[in-house]
N, C-alpha and C positions, 0 to 999 in steps of 0.2 A: 806352111801345114795347109794341106789340103783339105777342101770345104767337108768332105768326109771324115777326116782327122777331127777335124774341130765341133761334128756333131757327136761322131762318137764319144770324144772328151766331155763334152755337156753332158750327157746321158750317165757319165759315170759320177757325175759331181754330186757329193756325199754334200747332206744338210743337216745342220746343226739339231743336234736332239733336244730335247724334245720339238716334232714339226710346228713349225710355227700356228698360231689358230687362225683360221680365214677370218677378216674382217667384214664378218657377214650381216653387223648392222646398217653398213651401207644399200643393203641390198632390200630393206624392208620398206613396205609402205602401199600406199594404193597406187596403182600404174593404169591410169587411163589412155585408151587406143590415140594416136596421134592423129587420125582423119577421121570426117564425119560420114564416109561410108560404112554401111556393112560389112562386118568381117567376123571369122570364126571364132577370136576371143574379144570381150569388149571392156574385161578388167580384169586385174590382175591384182589380189589385195597378199602382200606377203609381210610374215611375221615371225619374229626369233624367238626360238623354243631353245633355250641353252645353247649349246652349239649347232643346232638344226634350224631350217627353214622352214613353215608349216605354210603352204601356199595353196589359195583358194581361186580358182578359175569361173568368170561370170561371161557366160556365151556373149555373143557380138551381133546374133541375131539372123547370124547364116547358119542356114539346116544343114545338118543335123546336130549340128552342135547343142547340148543343153543349156538350160539357163543359168543354169549354177551347178557348177562338176562336183562340189564339193570339197574337200582338204587331201590334200598331199603330202607329206613329208619329204623332205629333200633329203635323196639317197648318195647325193656327191657333191662336195662343195670344193670350187676352184678359185683358186688364189690368182692375179694378174699376172705374179710374177714366181719361180721354182725359189726364190730366197727367203721371200716374207710372205703373210699372211694378208700383205696390199689385196683389195679387192675392187678397187679403181676399175678394173679390166677382169673383175670376176665374175665367175658363173656358177651356174648350180641345176640338177638336172633328179626332175620326178617324174613318177609314171600314176597314172590314171587308169583304173577301171570301168567303165561306165556302159548302159546296156548298149549292147551292140556291135561295141570300140573298143580299143587297146588305143591309151593314148602315151608315146614320152614324151615328157616336154623338156627342151632345154631353153636355159634363159642368160644372156651375160648382159654386164652392163660395159656402153661403150659410147662417150660423150654423153653424158648422165641422161643419156634411155636405155629403156630394159628391151631387150632385143629377144624375143621368142620365137620359138622354133617349134614346130608339134610333127611329130611323125605318127600320123592316127591310121590305124591299121583295123576293120572292117570284119568281124566274123564271116558275116554273110557275103562272102566274096562276089557274088553272082548281082548284088544290089546296089554295091558300090564300089567307085574303084579308090584304093588306099590311097591316102592324101598326105602332101607335107607343106606346111603352110610356116611362113615368115612375116613375125608383124611387130610393130615398135609400139613402144606406149612410155611414156612421160610421167613421172610422178605429180599428186595431184596434190593441188594447194591448199592451206588449211581448210577455207573456204567451201570449195570441191568436195573433200574428202564424207565418203556415204553420204551427198547429196542426193 
């Protein structure tokens, strides 16, 4: 079967109902940046609220990132596979409306790290160029949490 036909067949795959719940608990915790240099995000706190995630982002000292972005609720959750709710390679998406900017935040688990990508759109187009960032975070140890 040619590759195109295999791809089309996988698109038609029927999932058992109800759709499996994504195991979002794996994404919860306090996530700390993996390097010491200033970056757009310094820390990401992820909490479970029912079947959603509540995400709070703290700036990493790189202007114009605010020190506290506040919280945002996950808009979309993704499992690591189509047949189950396994979140070993899961992901989520949320949005922030901050003074002067709109941010789409996408995050996924990869080899025990939380990989966070941001798509920043500045409202004043003449002041700053829109930007993309990708940063890596590790889960905090118990003694590091809220330190």
